C-alpha positions in Angstrom: -69.6 -55.4 4.1 -69.5 -53.6 0.8 -66.8 -51.1 0.0 -68.0 -47.7 1.2 -67.2 -46.2 -2.2 -69.1 -48.6 -4.3 -72.4 -50.4 -4.4 -72.9 -53.8 -5.9 -76.0 -54.0 -8.1 -76.6 -57.3 -9.9 -73.1 -58.4 -8.8 -71.1 -55.6 -10.5 -69.6 -52.7 -8.5 -70.9 -49.4 -9.7 -68.8 -46.4 -8.7 -70.6 -43.4 -7.3 -70.6 -40.8 -10.0 -70.7 -37.1 -9.3 -74.3 -36.6 -10.4 -75.5 -38.8 -7.6 -74.1 -36.4 -5.0 -76.8 -33.9 -6.0 -79.3 -36.1 -4.3 -78.0 -35.6 -0.8 -80.0 -32.4 -0.5 -83.2 -34.2 -1.5 -86.2 -32.8 0.4 -89.8 -34.1 0.4 -92.2 -31.6 -1.1 -95.7 -31.4 0.4 -98.8 -31.9 -1.7 -101.5 -29.3 -0.8 -104.8 -30.6 0.6 -107.3 -30.3 -2.3 -109.6 -27.3 -2.4 -112.6 -29.6 -2.4 -111.7 -30.5 1.2 -112.2 -26.8 2.3 -115.6 -27.4 3.9 -114.3 -30.2 6.0 -111.2 -28.2 7.0 -113.4 -25.2 7.9 -115.6 -27.4 10.1 -112.8 -29.3 11.7 -111.0 -26.0 12.8 -114.2 -24.2 13.9 -114.1 -23.8 17.7 -117.9 -23.2 17.8 -118.6 -26.5 16.2 -119.3 -29.5 18.4 -116.5 -31.9 19.1 -118.4 -34.7 17.3 -118.8 -32.5 14.3 -115.2 -31.5 14.2 -114.1 -35.1 14.6 -116.4 -36.2 11.7 -115.0 -33.6 9.4 -111.4 -34.4 10.4 -111.9 -38.1 9.9 -113.1 -37.3 6.3 -109.8 -35.4 5.8 -107.7 -38.3 7.2 -109.5 -41.0 5.3 -109.2 -39.3 2.0 -105.7 -37.8 2.2 -103.6 -40.1 4.4 -102.5 -43.7 3.6 -103.6 -45.9 0.7 -100.2 -45.3 -0.8 -99.0 -46.9 -4.0 -97.7 -50.5 -4.1 -96.0 -51.3 -7.4 -93.8 -54.1 -8.7 -90.2 -53.0 -9.4 -89.3 -55.2 -12.4 -86.4 -53.1 -13.4 -84.9 -53.2 -9.9 -85.5 -57.0 -9.9 -83.4 -57.3 -13.0 -80.6 -55.3 -11.4 -80.4 -57.3 -8.2 -81.4 -60.7 -9.4 -84.5 -61.1 -7.2 -87.9 -61.5 -8.6 -91.2 -60.0 -7.3 -89.9 -57.0 -5.4 -92.8 -54.6 -4.6 -92.2 -51.0 -3.5 -94.6 -49.5 -1.0 -94.1 -45.7 -1.6 -95.1 -43.6 1.4 -94.2 -40.5 -0.5 -97.8 -40.3 -1.6 -98.9 -39.0 1.8 -99.6 -35.2 2.1 -96.2 -34.1 3.3 -94.3 -36.9 1.5 -93.5 -39.3 4.3 -95.0 -42.0 6.5 -95.0 -39.6 9.4 -98.3 -38.3 8.2 -99.9 -41.5 9.4 -99.1 -40.9 13.1 -99.3 -37.1 12.9 -102.9 -37.2 11.7 -103.9 -40.1 14.0 -102.6 -38.2 17.0 -104.1 -34.9 16.0 -107.4 -36.6 15.8 -106.9 -38.3 19.2 -105.9 -34.9 20.7 -109.1 -33.4 19.3 -111.2 -36.3 20.6 -109.7 -35.9 24.1 -110.3 -32.2 24.3 -106.7 -30.9 24.0 -106.2 -27.6 22.3 -102.5 -28.2 21.4 -100.0 -30.9 20.6 -96.2 -31.1 20.9 -93.3 -33.2 19.6 -89.6 -33.2 19.2 -88.5 -33.3 15.6 -85.6 -33.0 13.2 -87.8 -32.1 10.2 -90.3 -34.4 8.6 -92.4 -35.2 11.6 -92.6 -31.5 12.4 -93.9 -30.8 8.9 -96.4 -33.6 9.2 -97.6 -32.6 12.6 -97.7 -29.0 11.7 -100.1 -29.7 8.8 -102.2 -32.2 10.8 -102.6 -29.8 13.7 -103.5 -26.9 11.5 -106.3 -28.9 9.9 -107.6 -29.8 13.3 -107.5 -26.3 14.7 -104.8 -27.3 17.3 -101.7 -25.3 18.4 -98.5 -27.1 17.5 -95.3 -26.7 19.5 -92.1 -28.3 18.0 -88.8 -28.8 19.8 -85.8 -28.9 17.5 -82.1 -29.2 18.5 -80.2 -26.1 17.6 -77.5 -28.1 15.9 -79.9 -29.6 13.3 -80.3 -28.0 9.9 -84.1 -28.3 9.1 -84.6 -27.9 5.4 -88.3 -27.8 5.7 -88.6 -24.9 8.2 -90.6 -22.7 5.8 -93.2 -25.4 5.5 -93.3 -25.8 9.3 -93.7 -22.1 9.8 -96.3 -22.0 7.0 -98.5 -24.4 9.0 -98.4 -22.0 12.0 -96.3 -24.2 14.3 -94.4 -22.7 17.1 -90.7 -23.7 17.0 -88.5 -23.9 20.2 -84.8 -24.5 19.6 -83.0 -26.3 22.4 -79.4 -27.2 23.3 -78.6 -30.9 22.9 -79.6 -33.7 20.7 -82.9 -35.2 19.5 -83.3 -37.3 22.7 -83.0 -34.1 24.8 -85.6 -32.5 22.6 -88.0 -35.3 23.3 -87.6 -34.8 27.1 -88.1 -31.1 26.8 -91.2 -31.6 24.6 -92.7 -34.1 27.2 -92.0 -31.6 30.0 -93.8 -28.9 28.0 -96.8 -31.2 27.4 -97.1 -31.8 31.1 -96.6 -28.2 32.2 -99.0 -26.7 29.6 -101.5 -29.6 29.5 -101.2 -30.2 25.8 -101.0 -33.5 23.9 -97.7 -35.4 23.9 -97.2 -36.8 20.4 -93.6 -38.1 21.0 -92.7 -41.7 20.4 -92.2 -44.0 23.4 -94.9 -42.3 25.5 -98.4 -43.1 26.5 -99.6 -43.0 22.9 -97.2 -45.6 21.6 -100.1 -48.0 20.9 -101.9 -45.5 18.8 -98.7 -44.9 16.8 -98.1 -48.6 16.2 -101.7 -49.0 15.0 -101.3 -46.1 12.6 -98.3 -47.7 11.1 -100.1 -51.0 11.1 -102.3 -49.6 8.4 -99.3 -50.1 6.0 -99.5 -53.9 6.6 -103.3 -53.9 5.9 -102.8 -52.0 2.7 -100.1 -54.4 1.5 -102.4 -57.3 2.4 -105.3 -55.6 0.4 -103.0 -55.6 -2.7 -101.3 -59.0 -2.4 -104.1 -60.9 -0.6 -101.5 -62.5 1.7 -98.4 -61.6 3.5 -95.2 -61.3 1.4 -92.2 -63.4 2.3 -90.5 -60.4 3.8 -91.1 -56.7 4.4 -88.0 -54.4 4.5 -88.1 -51.1 6.3 -85.7 -48.2 7.0 -85.4 -47.8 10.8 -84.6 -44.9 13.1 -86.6 -45.1 16.4 -88.1 -48.4 15.1 -91.7 -47.3 15.4 -92.6 -47.8 11.7 -91.2 -51.4 11.6 -92.8 -52.4 14.9 -96.1 -51.0 13.7 -96.0 -52.9 10.4 -95.1 -56.1 12.3 -98.1 -55.5 14.6 -100.4 -55.1 11.6 -99.3 -58.3 10.1 -99.5 -60.1 13.4 -103.2 -59.0 13.7 -103.9 -60.2 10.2 -102.2 -63.6 10.8 -103.9 -64.2 14.1 -107.3 -63.5 12.5 -106.5 -66.0 9.7 -106.3 -63.4 7.0 -102.7 -64.4 6.0 -101.1 -67.8 5.7 -97.8 -66.6 7.3 -95.9 -63.8 9.0 -93.4 -62.0 6.8 -89.8 -61.8 7.8 -89.1 -58.2 9.1 -85.9 -56.7 7.6 -84.4 -53.5 8.9 -81.9 -51.2 7.2 -80.2 -48.1 8.7 -77.2 -45.8 8.5 -73.8 -47.5 8.7 -72.9 -47.9 12.4 -75.3 -45.2 13.6 -78.5 -47.0 14.7 -79.0 -49.1 17.9 -81.5 -51.5 16.3 -79.2 -52.7 13.6 -76.1 -52.6 15.8 -77.9 -54.6 18.6 -79.1 -57.2 16.0 -75.6 -57.6 14.6 -74.1 -58.0 18.1 -76.8 -60.5 19.1 -77.7 -58.3 22.1 -80.6 -59.3 24.3 -82.2 -55.8 24.0 -81.7 -52.7 22.0 -78.6 -51.1 23.5 -77.7 -47.4 23.2 -74.8 -46.3 21.1 -72.2 -43.7 22.3 -73.7 -40.3 21.5 -70.4 -38.7 20.7 -69.7 -41.2 18.0 -72.9 -40.4 16.0 -72.3 -38.1 13.1 -75.1 -36.6 11.1 -74.9 -36.1 7.3 -77.4 -34.7 4.9 -78.1 -38.3 3.8 -78.3 -40.2 7.0 -80.1 -37.7 9.2 -83.5 -39.4 9.1 -82.0 -42.6 10.3 -79.4 -41.9 13.0 -79.9 -42.3 16.7 -77.9 -43.2 19.7 -81.1 -44.3 21.4 -83.9 -45.9 19.4 -87.1 -45.2 21.5 -89.1 -48.1 20.2 -85.9 -50.2 19.5 -86.8 -53.1 21.8 -90.1 -53.6 20.0 -88.4 -53.4 16.6 -85.7 -55.8 17.6 -88.3 -58.3 18.9 -90.2 -58.0 15.6 -87.1 -58.8 13.6 -86.1 -61.7 15.7 -89.6 -63.1 16.1 -89.9 -63.4 12.4 -86.5 -64.8 11.6 -85.7 -61.4 10.1 -82.5 -59.6 9.4 -80.9 -56.2 9.8 -77.9 -54.5 8.2 -76.2 -51.2 7.6 -76.4 -49.0 4.6 -73.7 -46.4 3.7 -74.5 -42.9 2.5 -73.1 -43.8 -0.9 -75.3 -46.9 -1.1 -78.4 -44.9 -0.3 -77.5 -42.3 -2.8 -76.9 -44.9 -5.5 -80.1 -46.7 -4.8 -82.1 -43.5 -4.9 -80.5 -42.8 -8.3 -81.4 -46.4 -9.4 -85.1 -45.9 -8.4 -85.3 -42.6 -10.1 -83.8 -43.8 -13.4 -85.3 -47.4 -13.5 -88.6 -47.0 -11.7 -89.4 -43.3 -12.0 -89.6 -42.8 -8.2 -87.9 -39.8 -6.6 -87.2 -41.0 -3.1 -85.3 -39.6 -0.2 -82.0 -41.4 -0.1 -82.4 -42.6 3.5 -85.7 -44.1 2.5 -83.8 -46.8 0.5 -82.1 -48.4 3.6 -84.7 -51.1 3.9 -84.4 -52.0 0.2 -80.6 -52.1 0.5 -80.9 -54.5 3.5 -83.2 -56.8 1.5 -80.9 -56.9 -1.5 -77.8 -57.4 0.7 -79.5 -60.3 2.4 -80.2 -61.8 -1.0 -76.6 -61.3 -2.0 -75.4 -63.1 1.1 -78.0 -65.9 1.2 -80.0 -66.1 -2.1 -83.7 -65.8 -1.4 -86.3 -68.2 -2.9 -88.8 -67.1 -5.6 -91.6 -65.3 -3.7 -93.0 -61.8 -3.1 -90.9 -59.2 -1.2 -92.0 -55.7 -0.2 -89.6 -52.8 0.5 -91.2 -49.8 2.2 -89.9 -46.4 0.9 -90.7 -43.9 3.6 -90.2 -40.6 1.9 -90.0 -38.8 -1.5 -87.5 -36.4 -2.7 
């Protein structure tokens, strides 16, 4: 492993300078829904409108605002790390600045279709903002369960979307259980990972694979993804598996996972060669302002993510807070992208793999899951 105080870029250690530390408070900023979508929003939220009419309007919003994010070649990063043809899939182009919009809007539409008037999830921040926006545009109540110990920097945005916030004792996993209980008791839609709607969530993230294919016209050699619960990586894998089985691609990409140093069950289980995704000890998990989007003692879709990595001869590794801060600085200065530091964990895993075992000339994609 690299020294925790330095990051090796193009083979040379680069000390973390004091200016990088300013990035640890990076927070995605939402992009307002354009005014020209007001007629669709009005129709989708109108309780007197037919369900079919509301769904038609909401689908227009989803199709025009969510997904189809930018894929660009990172030539300057290539020069730094000595690996050609790195492409960056920047999920910061979604309305609230992260990939979470994909599942939030998909589930809000599903809730509307199935006749629910509300939706609930547990969140530590970004998913809550995404679901708050998605629910507000569908005319749905949104109830968010947040652990009391978590500092949610985007609370004003959450409240601005009209979401109800319930603070609970315990960790994220406890918040998921409370949210599920609330969904059952109050007969509202359960949007949490690992539940009955897992298939829908994986399909929503599978759209990332389809968009990469549309740009490259084949699967890349590898796709690197930051992991927390593992849903995003497992969904991208499912998308490429569908493309491969239908003969659209000539191969399956290797799935590469990156996460916070020693604080994610998927990476830990891969490194330990465990048969399944094993939980970590909750008391040993420490949240920082950098690693918060990545850490878990229990990865809800961890088994599916681990199977995706192993089934493609993929790889997983840790990323320190300092490395993530340094890579976010690199992307800002060399590629003009302002990314959430935790979002760089997949890219770090890809470049670390190349450092250990030089990768052949090909095309590689790193998914950046959020913007500053």
